[in-house]
C-alpha positions as a Markdown table, in Angstrom:
| # | Residue | x | y | z |
|---|---|---|---|---|
| 1 | Met | -45.4 | -110.1 | -61.6 |
| 2 | Lys | -47.0 | -112.8 | -63.4 |
| 3 | Gln | -48.7 | -113.7 | -60.3 |
| 4 | Tyr | -50.4 | -110.3 | -60.3 |
| 5 | Pro | -51.2 | -109.8 | -64.2 |
| 6 | Asp | -53.3 | -106.6 | -63.3 |
| 7 | Leu | -53.1 | -104.9 | -59.9 |
| 8 | Arg | -55.6 | -102.1 | -61.1 |
| 9 | Pro | -59.1 | -102.3 | -59.3 |
| 10 | Arg | -61.4 | -102.9 | -62.2 |
| 11 | Ala | -63.4 | -100.0 | -61.3 |
| 12 | Leu | -60.5 | -97.8 | -61.9 |
| 13 | Ser | -59.6 | -99.2 | -65.2 |
| 14 | Gly | -62.5 | -97.9 | -67.4 |
| 15 | Thr | -63.9 | -94.5 | -68.2 |
| 16 | Leu | -66.7 | -93.5 | -66.2 |
| 17 | Thr | -69.1 | -91.1 | -67.9 |
| 18 | Gly | -72.5 | -89.8 | -67.6 |
| 19 | Val | -74.7 | -88.1 | -64.9 |
| 20 | Ser | -76.1 | -91.3 | -63.4 |
| 21 | Thr | -72.4 | -92.4 | -63.0 |
| 22 | Ile | -71.3 | -89.3 | -61.4 |
| 23 | Arg | -74.3 | -89.5 | -58.9 |
| 24 | Arg | -73.2 | -93.1 | -58.0 |
| 25 | Leu | -69.9 | -92.1 | -57.4 |
| 26 | Gly | -71.0 | -89.3 | -55.1 |
| 27 | Tyr | -73.2 | -91.6 | -53.4 |
| 28 | Arg | -70.6 | -94.4 | -53.0 |
| 29 | Arg | -68.1 | -91.9 | -51.7 |
| 30 | Arg | -70.4 | -90.7 | -49.0 |
| 31 | Arg | -71.0 | -94.0 | -47.8 |
| 32 | Val | -67.5 | -95.1 | -47.9 |
| 33 | Arg | -66.5 | -91.8 | -46.1 |
| 34 | Gln | -69.1 | -92.2 | -43.3 |
| 35 | Asn | -67.4 | -95.4 | -42.2 |
| 36 | Leu | -63.9 | -93.9 | -42.1 |
| 37 | Pro | -62.3 | -92.1 | -39.2 |
| 38 | Arg | -61.9 | -88.2 | -39.6 |
| 39 | Glu | -58.5 | -88.0 | -38.2 |
| 40 | Pro | -56.0 | -88.3 | -41.3 |
| 41 | Arg | -53.5 | -90.7 | -39.6 |
| 42 | Ala | -56.1 | -93.2 | -38.7 |
| 43 | Phe | -57.9 | -92.6 | -41.9 |
| 44 | Leu | -55.0 | -93.7 | -44.1 |
| 45 | Arg | -54.1 | -96.8 | -41.9 |
| 46 | Val | -57.8 | -98.0 | -42.3 |
| 47 | Val | -57.8 | -97.5 | -45.9 |
| 48 | Tyr | -54.6 | -99.4 | -46.0 |
| 49 | Arg | -55.8 | -102.3 | -43.9 |
| 50 | Arg | -59.1 | -102.7 | -46.0 |
| 51 | Leu | -57.2 | -102.8 | -49.2 |
| 52 | Arg | -54.6 | -105.1 | -47.8 |
| 53 | Ala | -57.6 | -107.5 | -46.6 |
| 54 | Arg | -59.5 | -107.2 | -49.9 |
| 55 | Phe | -56.5 | -107.6 | -52.4 |
| 56 | Gly | -53.7 | -109.2 | -50.5 |
| 57 | His | -50.1 | -108.2 | -50.5 |
| 58 | Ala | -49.3 | -107.0 | -54.1 |
| 59 | Gly | -45.7 | -107.8 | -54.2 |
| 60 | Trp | -45.0 | -104.6 | -55.9 |
| 61 | Trp | -42.5 | -103.6 | -57.3 |
| 62 | Pro | -42.2 | -106.7 | -59.6 |
| 63 | Gly | -38.4 | -107.6 | -60.3 |
| 64 | Asp | -35.7 | -110.1 | -59.6 |
| 65 | Ser | -33.2 | -107.4 | -58.7 |
| 66 | Pro | -33.0 | -103.8 | -57.7 |
| 67 | Phe | -31.6 | -103.0 | -61.3 |
| 68 | Glu | -34.6 | -104.6 | -62.8 |
| 69 | Val | -36.8 | -102.6 | -60.8 |
| 70 | Cys | -35.0 | -99.3 | -62.0 |
| 71 | Val | -35.4 | -100.5 | -65.7 |
| 72 | Gly | -39.0 | -101.3 | -65.3 |
| 73 | Ala | -39.7 | -97.8 | -63.6 |
| 74 | Ile | -38.1 | -96.2 | -66.6 |
| 75 | Leu | -39.9 | -98.4 | -69.2 |
| 76 | Val | -43.4 | -98.1 | -67.6 |
| 77 | Gln | -43.6 | -94.2 | -68.3 |
| 78 | Asn | -46.7 | -93.6 | -70.3 |
| 79 | Thr | -47.5 | -97.4 | -71.1 |
| 80 | Ala | -49.1 | -100.4 | -69.6 |
| 81 | Trp | -47.0 | -102.8 | -67.4 |
| 82 | Ala | -47.9 | -105.7 | -69.7 |
| 83 | Asn | -45.9 | -104.0 | -72.5 |
| 84 | Val | -42.8 | -103.4 | -70.1 |
| 85 | Glu | -43.1 | -107.1 | -69.2 |
| 86 | Arg | -42.7 | -108.1 | -72.7 |
| 87 | Thr | -39.4 | -105.9 | -73.0 |
| 88 | Leu | -38.1 | -107.3 | -69.7 |
| 89 | Asp | -38.7 | -110.7 | -71.2 |
| 90 | Val | -36.8 | -109.9 | -74.3 |
| 91 | Leu | -33.8 | -108.4 | -72.2 |
| 92 | Arg | -34.0 | -111.4 | -69.9 |
| 93 | Arg | -33.8 | -113.9 | -73.0 |
| 94 | Arg | -31.0 | -112.1 | -74.5 |
| 95 | Arg | -29.0 | -112.0 | -71.2 |
| 96 | Arg | -29.1 | -108.2 | -71.1 |
| 97 | Leu | -31.0 | -107.5 | -67.9 |
| 98 | Ser | -28.0 | -106.3 | -65.9 |
| 99 | Phe | -26.0 | -103.2 | -65.6 |
| 100 | Arg | -22.9 | -104.8 | -67.2 |
| 101 | Ala | -24.8 | -106.3 | -70.1 |
| 102 | Leu | -26.5 | -103.0 | -71.0 |
| 103 | Asn | -24.0 | -100.5 | -70.2 |
| 104 | Gly | -22.0 | -101.1 | -73.4 |
| 105 | Leu | -24.9 | -100.3 | -75.5 |
| 106 | Ser | -25.5 | -97.0 | -77.1 |
| 107 | Ala | -29.1 | -95.5 | -77.3 |
| 108 | Ser | -29.4 | -96.5 | -80.9 |
| 109 | Arg | -28.6 | -100.1 | -79.9 |
| 110 | Leu | -30.8 | -100.1 | -76.9 |
| 111 | Ala | -33.8 | -98.8 | -78.7 |
| 112 | Pro | -34.6 | -102.0 | -80.7 |
| 113 | Leu | -34.6 | -104.0 | -77.4 |
| 114 | Leu | -37.2 | -101.8 | -75.9 |
| 115 | Arg | -39.5 | -101.7 | -78.9 |
| 116 | Ser | -42.6 | -103.3 | -77.0 |
| 117 | Ser | -42.5 | -100.7 | -74.3 |
| 118 | Gly | -43.7 | -98.0 | -76.7 |
| 119 | Thr | -41.8 | -94.6 | -77.5 |
| 120 | Phe | -38.8 | -96.9 | -77.5 |
| 121 | Arg | -36.5 | -94.5 | -79.0 |
| 122 | Val | -37.2 | -91.9 | -76.2 |
| 123 | Lys | -37.0 | -94.6 | -73.6 |
| 124 | Ala | -33.6 | -95.8 | -74.9 |
| 125 | Arg | -32.2 | -92.2 | -74.4 |
| 126 | Arg | -33.6 | -92.1 | -70.9 |
| 127 | Leu | -32.2 | -95.6 | -70.0 |
| 128 | Arg | -28.9 | -94.6 | -71.4 |
| 129 | Ala | -28.9 | -91.5 | -69.2 |
| 130 | Phe | -29.7 | -93.6 | -66.2 |
| 131 | Leu | -27.1 | -96.0 | -66.8 |
| 132 | Asp | -24.5 | -93.2 | -67.1 |
| 133 | Phe | -25.8 | -91.8 | -63.9 |
| 134 | Leu | -25.6 | -95.2 | -62.1 |
| 135 | Ala | -22.0 | -95.7 | -63.4 |
| 136 | Ser | -20.8 | -92.1 | -62.4 |
| 137 | Glu | -22.6 | -92.1 | -59.0 |
| 138 | Tyr | -22.8 | -95.6 | -57.8 |
| 139 | Gly | -20.2 | -97.6 | -59.7 |
| 140 | Gly | -23.0 | -99.3 | -61.6 |
| 141 | Arg | -24.6 | -100.8 | -58.4 |
| 142 | Val | -28.2 | -99.9 | -57.5 |
| 143 | Glu | -27.7 | -101.5 | -54.1 |
| 144 | Ala | -25.2 | -98.6 | -53.3 |
| 145 | Met | -28.4 | -96.4 | -53.2 |
| 146 | Arg | -29.4 | -97.7 | -50.0 |
| 147 | Ala | -26.6 | -96.2 | -48.1 |
| 148 | Asp | -27.1 | -92.7 | -49.6 |
| 149 | Asp | -29.1 | -89.8 | -48.1 |
| 150 | Pro | -32.7 | -90.1 | -49.4 |
| 151 | Ala | -32.9 | -86.4 | -50.2 |
| 152 | Arg | -29.6 | -86.4 | -51.9 |
| 153 | Leu | -30.6 | -89.7 | -53.9 |
| 154 | Arg | -33.7 | -88.0 | -55.0 |
| 155 | Arg | -32.1 | -84.8 | -56.3 |
| 156 | Ala | -29.6 | -86.9 | -58.2 |
| 157 | Leu | -32.2 | -88.8 | -59.8 |
| 158 | Leu | -34.3 | -85.8 | -60.7 |
| 159 | Ala | -31.2 | -84.4 | -62.5 |
| 160 | Val | -31.1 | -87.5 | -64.9 |
| 161 | Ser | -32.7 | -86.7 | -68.2 |
| 162 | Gly | -36.2 | -88.2 | -68.4 |
| 163 | Ile | -36.7 | -89.1 | -64.9 |
| 164 | Gly | -39.6 | -87.1 | -63.0 |
| 165 | Pro | -40.8 | -87.1 | -59.4 |
| 166 | Glu | -42.8 | -90.4 | -59.7 |
| 167 | Thr | -40.0 | -92.4 | -61.4 |
| 168 | Ala | -37.3 | -91.0 | -59.0 |
| 169 | Asp | -39.5 | -91.9 | -56.0 |
| 170 | Ser | -40.3 | -95.5 | -57.5 |
| 171 | Ile | -36.6 | -96.1 | -57.7 |
| 172 | Ala | -35.8 | -94.6 | -54.3 |
| 173 | Leu | -38.5 | -96.6 | -52.6 |
| 174 | Tyr | -38.6 | -100.0 | -54.5 |
| 175 | Ala | -34.9 | -100.3 | -55.6 |
| 176 | Gly | -33.2 | -98.1 | -52.6 |
| 177 | Gly | -35.4 | -99.1 | -49.8 |
| 178 | His | -36.0 | -95.4 | -48.8 |
| 179 | Pro | -39.2 | -94.4 | -47.2 |
| 180 | Val | -40.8 | -92.2 | -49.8 |
| 181 | Phe | -44.4 | -92.1 | -50.8 |
| 182 | Val | -45.0 | -92.4 | -54.5 |
| 183 | Ile | -47.9 | -90.3 | -56.0 |
| 184 | Asp | -49.4 | -92.0 | -59.1 |
| 185 | Ala | -52.7 | -91.5 | -60.9 |
| 186 | Tyr | -54.3 | -94.3 | -58.9 |
| 187 | Thr | -53.5 | -92.6 | -55.5 |
| 188 | Arg | -54.8 | -89.3 | -56.8 |
| 189 | Arg | -58.1 | -91.0 | -58.1 |
| 190 | Val | -58.7 | -93.1 | -55.0 |
| 191 | Phe | -58.2 | -90.3 | -52.5 |
| 192 | Ser | -59.7 | -87.6 | -54.5 |
| 193 | Arg | -62.8 | -89.8 | -54.4 |
| 194 | Leu | -62.4 | -90.5 | -50.7 |
| 195 | Gly | -62.0 | -86.7 | -50.1 |
| 196 | Leu | -58.6 | -86.7 | -48.6 |
| 197 | Leu | -57.2 | -84.9 | -51.9 |
| 198 | Arg | -58.7 | -82.1 | -53.7 |
| 199 | Gly | -57.3 | -83.3 | -56.9 |
| 200 | Thr | -55.6 | -80.1 | -57.7 |
| 201 | Glu | -52.5 | -80.6 | -55.6 |
| 202 | Ser | -49.0 | -80.7 | -57.1 |
| 203 | Tyr | -47.1 | -83.8 | -56.8 |
| 204 | Ala | -45.0 | -82.5 | -53.9 |
| 205 | Glu | -48.2 | -81.0 | -52.1 |
| 206 | Ala | -49.9 | -84.5 | -52.2 |
| 207 | Gln | -46.6 | -86.3 | -51.3 |
| 208 | Arg | -46.1 | -84.3 | -48.2 |
| 209 | Leu | -49.7 | -85.0 | -47.1 |
| 210 | Phe | -49.1 | -88.6 | -47.0 |
| 211 | Gln | -45.6 | -88.7 | -45.5 |
| 212 | Ala | -46.6 | -86.3 | -42.7 |
| 213 | Arg | -49.3 | -88.8 | -41.7 |
| 214 | Leu | -47.6 | -92.2 | -42.3 |
| 215 | Pro | -44.7 | -93.9 | -40.3 |
| 216 | Arg | -41.3 | -93.5 | -41.8 |
| 217 | Asp | -41.1 | -97.1 | -42.9 |
| 218 | Ser | -40.5 | -98.1 | -46.6 |
């Protein structure tokens, strides 16, 4: 991830306010939309190709192992990735960034290690719940998720305390290798501005829209 310190497009990082800004956004959206195909499948492929050509391959999700990906997906909830990187560095330096090293720690002992990721006591309980889940369902091996049925894996992850749809899908895709589309705030913002989303869809509705129009390829 050090190669990509901030993957957020700069235009999406700040707060945009004011009538003139709203008018500019509307004008910009109309101009961009005019140059995109109307058919949704072709539309999404063109958007992908343009983003890939402009920014290159993002190398997402950053992590040296599937387990590290899972830890990062839990810790990044409601905080910036830079804060998560600091926590992962702490765990790495203390040789704690593995299932075996973390599984013996209670939530109260996990919490000080996660301090830089924000709301660290809450995240310690969530990470502890995930470790218990991983032990009972997959013998402590994230790699075993790859052989599971994607729908079953997703249901099981959603049953873990503190794991919602975006976190579950991030784990299923980036750690488990399953072809699920993650709906995050930037997906909603970009495609609402491009007119593909209304901005009022539920997570499940938005996800169905993308998955129905993209190849089943993780």
